[in-house]
C-alpha positions in Angstrom: -127.5 13.6 176.5 -127.9 9.6 176.7 -131.0 10.0 173.9 -128.7 12.4 172.0 -127.1 15.7 170.9 -129.7 18.3 172.0 -130.3 21.7 169.3 -130.4 24.6 170.2 -130.6 28.4 169.1 -131.8 31.8 170.5 -131.7 35.0 169.2 -133.0 39.0 169.4 -135.0 41.0 167.4 -135.5 45.0 167.1 -137.8 46.6 165.3 -139.7 50.1 164.0 -143.0 50.2 162.8 -144.7 52.8 160.9 -147.7 53.4 158.9 -147.9 56.7 156.8 -150.6 57.7 154.5 -150.9 60.0 152.1 -154.2 60.1 150.0 -154.3 62.4 146.9 -156.9 64.7 146.1 -158.9 61.8 144.2 -158.5 59.6 147.5 -159.3 62.6 149.6 -162.7 63.6 148.4 -163.5 60.1 147.2 -163.5 60.6 143.6 -162.8 57.1 142.8 -165.4 54.9 141.6 -165.5 52.5 144.5 -163.9 53.5 147.0 -164.4 55.7 150.0 -162.8 59.2 150.9 -159.5 58.6 152.8 -157.8 60.8 155.6 -153.6 60.9 156.4 -153.3 59.0 158.5 -149.2 58.9 160.6 -148.0 56.5 163.8 -145.0 54.5 164.2 -144.3 52.6 167.8 -140.7 50.0 168.0 -140.1 46.3 169.3 -137.7 44.4 170.7 -137.8 40.7 171.1 -135.7 37.6 172.0 -136.4 33.9 171.6 -135.1 30.4 172.3 -135.7 27.0 171.3 -134.3 23.5 173.1 -135.2 20.3 171.1 -134.5 17.4 174.1 -134.0 13.9 172.7 -136.0 12.2 176.1 -135.5 8.9 175.2 -134.1 6.2 171.9 -134.0 2.6 170.7 -135.7 1.1 174.0 -138.7 -0.4 174.5 -142.1 1.8 173.8 -140.3 4.7 173.0 -137.5 3.8 169.5 -137.6 8.0 168.6 -139.7 10.7 172.1 -137.9 14.4 171.8 -139.7 17.3 173.1 -139.4 21.0 172.1 -139.4 24.2 174.1 -139.2 27.0 172.8 -140.4 31.4 174.9 -140.3 34.0 172.9 -140.7 37.4 174.5 -141.2 41.0 173.0 -141.7 44.9 174.3 -144.1 47.1 173.1 -142.0 50.3 173.7 -144.5 52.7 172.8 -147.1 51.1 174.3 -145.7 50.0 177.3 -147.4 46.3 176.6 -144.4 43.1 176.7 -145.8 39.9 176.9 -143.6 36.1 177.0 -145.5 33.1 175.3 -144.2 29.4 175.9 -144.4 26.7 173.3 -143.9 22.7 174.2 -143.7 19.8 171.5 -143.1 15.8 172.3 -142.5 13.8 169.2 -143.0 9.8 169.9 -142.4 6.8 167.9 -143.4 4.0 170.2 -142.9 1.2 167.8 -140.8 2.3 165.0 -141.0 4.8 162.4 -143.3 3.8 160.9 -145.9 5.4 163.6 -145.4 8.8 164.7 -147.7 10.4 167.6 -147.3 14.1 168.3 -148.6 16.9 170.6 -148.0 20.6 170.8 -149.1 23.6 172.7 -148.3 27.3 172.8 -149.4 30.4 173.7 -149.4 33.4 171.3 -150.1 37.1 171.1 -150.4 40.5 168.9 -150.5 43.6 169.4 -153.2 45.1 167.4 -151.8 46.8 163.8 -150.8 51.3 163.7 -154.5 50.6 161.4 -156.2 49.4 164.5 -155.5 51.8 166.7 -154.2 55.1 164.8 -156.4 54.5 161.7 -158.3 58.3 161.2 -161.9 57.4 160.1 -162.4 56.5 156.7 -166.2 55.9 154.8 -167.5 52.8 153.9 -171.4 51.8 152.3 -171.9 48.1 154.3 -175.5 46.2 155.0 -176.7 47.6 158.7 -180.0 46.6 159.5 -182.5 48.4 162.4 -182.7 46.1 165.4 -185.7 47.9 166.2 -188.0 46.7 163.2 -185.7 44.4 160.8 -185.6 46.7 158.5 -182.0 46.5 156.3 -179.9 49.1 154.9 -177.7 47.1 152.2 -175.4 50.6 151.6 -175.2 52.1 154.6 -173.4 55.4 155.5 -170.2 54.4 157.8 -167.2 55.4 159.5 -164.8 53.1 160.7 -161.6 54.7 163.0 -158.8 53.6 165.1 -159.1 52.8 168.7 -156.1 53.9 171.1 -157.6 52.1 173.1 -158.0 48.4 171.9 -156.3 45.2 174.2 -153.6 42.8 172.7 -155.3 39.9 171.5 -154.5 36.4 173.4 -154.5 33.0 172.0 -153.2 29.7 172.8 -152.9 26.0 170.7 -153.7 22.6 171.0 -152.5 20.0 168.4 -152.5 16.6 168.6 -152.3 13.8 166.2 -150.4 11.1 164.8 -148.9 9.9 160.6 -148.8 6.0 160.2 -146.8 4.6 156.8 -147.0 1.3 156.9 -143.5 -0.7 155.3 -144.9 -4.3 155.0 -145.5 -5.3 151.1 -149.1 -4.9 151.2 -149.6 -1.3 152.6 -145.6 0.4 151.5 -147.0 3.1 149.8 -149.3 4.4 151.9 -149.3 7.4 154.5 -152.3 9.0 156.6 -152.5 11.2 158.9 -154.5 12.7 161.2 -155.1 16.2 163.4 -157.1 17.5 165.7 -156.6 21.5 167.2 -158.0 24.2 169.1 -157.6 27.4 169.2 -159.1 30.1 171.8 -158.4 33.5 171.0 -159.4 36.3 173.4 -160.2 39.8 173.3 -160.5 39.4 169.1 -159.6 42.7 167.0 -162.7 43.3 165.0 -164.6 46.7 163.6 -168.7 46.1 162.7 -170.5 48.7 162.5 -173.5 46.4 162.9 -172.4 45.9 166.4 -171.9 49.1 167.1 -175.7 50.2 166.0 -177.3 46.4 168.4 -175.1 48.6 171.4 -176.8 51.4 170.5 -180.4 49.9 170.5 -179.4 47.8 173.2 -181.0 44.7 171.1 -179.3 42.8 168.3 -181.5 41.9 165.1 -182.4 38.2 167.0 -184.4 39.8 170.0 -181.6 39.5 172.0 -179.5 41.7 174.5 -176.9 43.6 173.1 -175.3 45.4 176.2 -172.3 47.9 176.7 -172.9 50.6 176.0 -171.1 53.0 172.9 -167.5 52.7 173.0 -165.5 56.1 172.8 -165.5 56.9 169.1 -168.9 55.5 168.5 -172.3 57.0 167.6 -175.2 56.4 165.7 -177.0 59.2 163.8 -180.9 58.5 163.3 -183.3 61.0 160.6 -185.5 62.8 160.5 -187.3 60.1 160.3 -186.1 57.9 163.3 -183.9 55.6 160.4 -179.9 55.1 160.6 -178.5 57.8 159.2 -174.9 57.4 160.0 -173.0 54.7 161.7 -169.4 55.7 162.9 -167.5 52.9 164.8 -164.2 51.9 165.7 -161.8 49.0 165.9 -162.6 46.7 169.8 -161.9 43.7 171.1 -164.6 40.9 171.7 -165.3 38.7 173.8 -163.6 34.7 173.3 -163.3 32.8 170.1 -162.4 29.1 170.7 -162.7 26.9 167.9 -161.6 23.5 166.9 -161.4 20.5 164.2 -159.5 18.2 162.4 -157.2 18.0 159.7 -157.1 14.5 157.8 -154.2 13.7 155.8 -154.4 10.5 153.0 -150.7 9.5 150.4 -150.4 6.9 148.5 -147.4 6.0 145.9 -147.9 2.9 143.6 -144.8 1.9 141.0 -145.9 -0.3 139.0 -143.1 -1.8 136.0 -145.1 -0.8 132.2 -147.9 1.2 133.8 -145.6 4.4 135.5 -145.9 6.3 138.9 -149.6 6.8 140.5 -149.6 8.9 143.4 -153.2 10.0 144.7 -153.1 12.2 147.7 -155.8 14.3 149.6 -156.3 16.5 152.0 -159.4 17.3 154.4 -160.8 19.9 157.0 -164.0 19.8 159.5 -164.7 22.7 161.1 -166.2 21.1 164.2 -166.3 23.9 166.3 -166.5 27.7 165.8 -167.7 29.8 169.3 -167.7 33.3 169.9 -168.8 35.2 172.3 -169.4 38.9 172.0 -169.3 39.9 175.4 -168.0 39.2 178.5 -169.8 36.7 180.4 -172.1 36.5 177.3 -174.0 33.4 175.1 -171.8 31.0 173.1 -172.1 31.8 169.1 -172.1 28.7 166.9 -171.1 30.4 163.4 -170.1 26.8 161.9 -171.6 27.7 158.4 -172.4 31.3 159.3 -171.8 34.5 157.2 -168.4 35.7 158.6 -168.3 39.5 157.3 -172.0 40.1 157.3 -171.2 40.6 153.7 -171.5 37.4 152.6 -168.0 37.4 151.3 -166.6 34.9 153.4 -168.8 31.7 155.8 -167.3 29.1 158.2 -167.1 26.2 156.2 -167.4 23.3 157.4 -165.6 20.5 155.4 -162.9 21.4 152.5 -161.3 19.1 151.4 -158.5 19.3 148.1 -158.0 15.4 146.6 -155.7 15.2 143.6 -154.2 12.0 141.1 -150.4 12.4 139.3 -149.9 10.2 137.5 -146.0 9.8 135.2 -144.6 8.0 132.9 -141.4 8.1 130.3 -141.4 11.6 129.0 -145.6 11.6 130.1 -147.2 13.0 133.3 -150.8 14.1 133.9 -152.5 16.2 136.8 -155.8 16.3 138.2 -157.6 17.2 140.6 -160.5 18.1 142.8 -160.7 21.0 144.9 -164.1 20.9 147.9 -166.1 23.4 149.5 -169.0 22.8 151.4 -172.0 24.9 151.4 -173.5 27.5 154.2 -176.6 28.7 155.5 -177.5 32.3 154.2 -181.1 34.8 153.8 -182.5 36.4 150.7 -185.3 39.0 150.8 -188.5 37.7 148.3 -190.7 40.6 146.7 -192.6 42.7 147.1 -193.1 42.3 151.1 -189.4 41.3 152.1 -189.9 38.5 153.4 -186.7 36.9 154.4 -186.0 33.8 153.1 -183.3 30.9 154.7 -181.4 28.4 152.0 -178.6 26.3 152.0 -175.0 28.3 149.7 -174.5 24.7 147.6 -171.3 22.4 148.1 -168.9 23.1 145.4 -166.0 20.5 143.0 -164.0 22.9 140.9 -161.6 20.9 139.1 -158.1 21.7 137.7 -156.2 19.4 135.1 -153.0 19.0 133.4 -150.4 16.8 131.2 -147.0 17.1 130.0 -144.6 16.0 127.9 -141.0 16.1 128.2 -138.5 16.0 125.0 -135.8 13.9 125.4 -133.7 12.8 123.3 -131.6 12.7 119.3 -134.8 15.4 117.7 -131.7 15.9 114.6 -131.1 19.4 113.5 -133.5 20.5 116.4 -132.1 18.5 118.9 -130.5 21.1 120.5 -133.7 22.9 121.2 -135.6 20.2 121.8 -134.0 18.5 124.0 -135.3 19.3 127.6 -137.9 21.1 127.2 -141.1 20.4 128.9 -144.9 21.4 126.8 -147.7 21.8 129.2 -150.7 22.4 128.4 -153.8 22.7 131.3 -157.1 24.1 132.6 -157.9 25.8 135.8 -161.8 25.0 136.5 -161.9 22.7 134.2 -165.6 22.3 133.9 -166.3 26.7 133.9 -167.7 26.0 137.6 -170.2 28.8 138.3 -169.4 30.5 142.1 -172.8 29.7 144.2 -175.0 32.4 145.2 -174.7 34.5 148.0 -176.7 37.5 149.4 -176.1 37.9 153.2 -179.7 39.9 152.6 -178.3 42.1 149.8 -175.6 42.9 151.6 -173.7 40.8 149.3 -172.5 43.4 146.0 -171.3 40.8 143.9 -173.5 37.8 144.3 -171.2 35.3 145.9 -168.9 34.6 148.4 -166.3 36.6 147.4 -163.4 35.5 150.5 -163.9 31.7 149.2 -164.3 32.1 145.4 -162.5 32.6 142.3 -164.8 34.8 139.3 -162.1 33.9 137.1 -164.0 30.5 135.3 -162.1 28.5 133.2 -158.5 29.4 132.7 -156.8 27.1 130.3 -153.1 27.5 130.0 -149.9 26.6 127.5 -146.1 26.2 129.4 -143.0 26.2 128.2 -140.2 25.1 129.6 -136.5 24.4 128.6 -133.6 22.8 130.6 -130.2 25.3 129.6 
């Protein structure tokens, strides 16, 4: 093309996926601390696919378009076992209107995920999960439940939109600075999930907040009640929920400063703002805003509105120092207050966790020890420098560890020393 060379790639693949699970006697009986009974599972499927991608230079070196290019891609997959096939496209644009200092970019694509073999064919597995009885609001932190696969699952389908820019000014005042902002929006239909609470809600036709929960039970689901009418056992399966829509912004900043007498400084900042996380659990159902809310029902994970990481690197001659800070925003949670089991709603804490590292690289003539010391790097560092504890999480007693286990590590402060030698 007049603006440059066209890039093109294509390919094909074929694969067979197999799931074989053979628990030993302890696994079959559930005689393992912190575990539950397991069962034998066998499944397989065959998939074939092909893909193609083209990079098209549309304009170059003209007024208003230093560079304008397009990226086109397509992928097709055929699932022979379930007789499902899909084709998903991708379109991307990259535009530098003036020069290389400013890049504008946008993309749109569709996605597809066939449920995993485990989600389709898993045999019932016992577990203990927090469940709230929607009739009176009573909560059982360790309800007996089973989860099983669902051969009737439909595929997940997604659409993804991204618009953003990167700016790297080239003037004397701002040279070394790079700023970037990206807006993204992801819509997913038919999300595959498993939820004992959702099974209970549909069994009684109402959720713990009093909202209607229509739909009834799916094949393979059941709720058993004890002699006093309390929930005794919940049998749940994987299922497709209505729709999930998430949008947000990614921010990035990088600044490099080189000095003659003080070395090199590099400042980095990354932040994500989760603007919205909306979920519709049933077709035509209400939109649920889940920002800051619990994901798992156990207080192990939350849809955090703000997350970020910031760091400073300094290097001078044979010395280098790194300081980093990780920020995780707060969340909404609730706890029971004894003896009346009143519900206390509270805000989980924002946290800052710092890391630090200092290194020295031995270089030069060190006499007889020179062969060993030369090009040897010694590093002293610490993760979670100030031994910050993770914030408390209860999820109405559904959390068994007392903190969001998917967001934080219980490790605490970790100090390390490393030695690297170049040969």
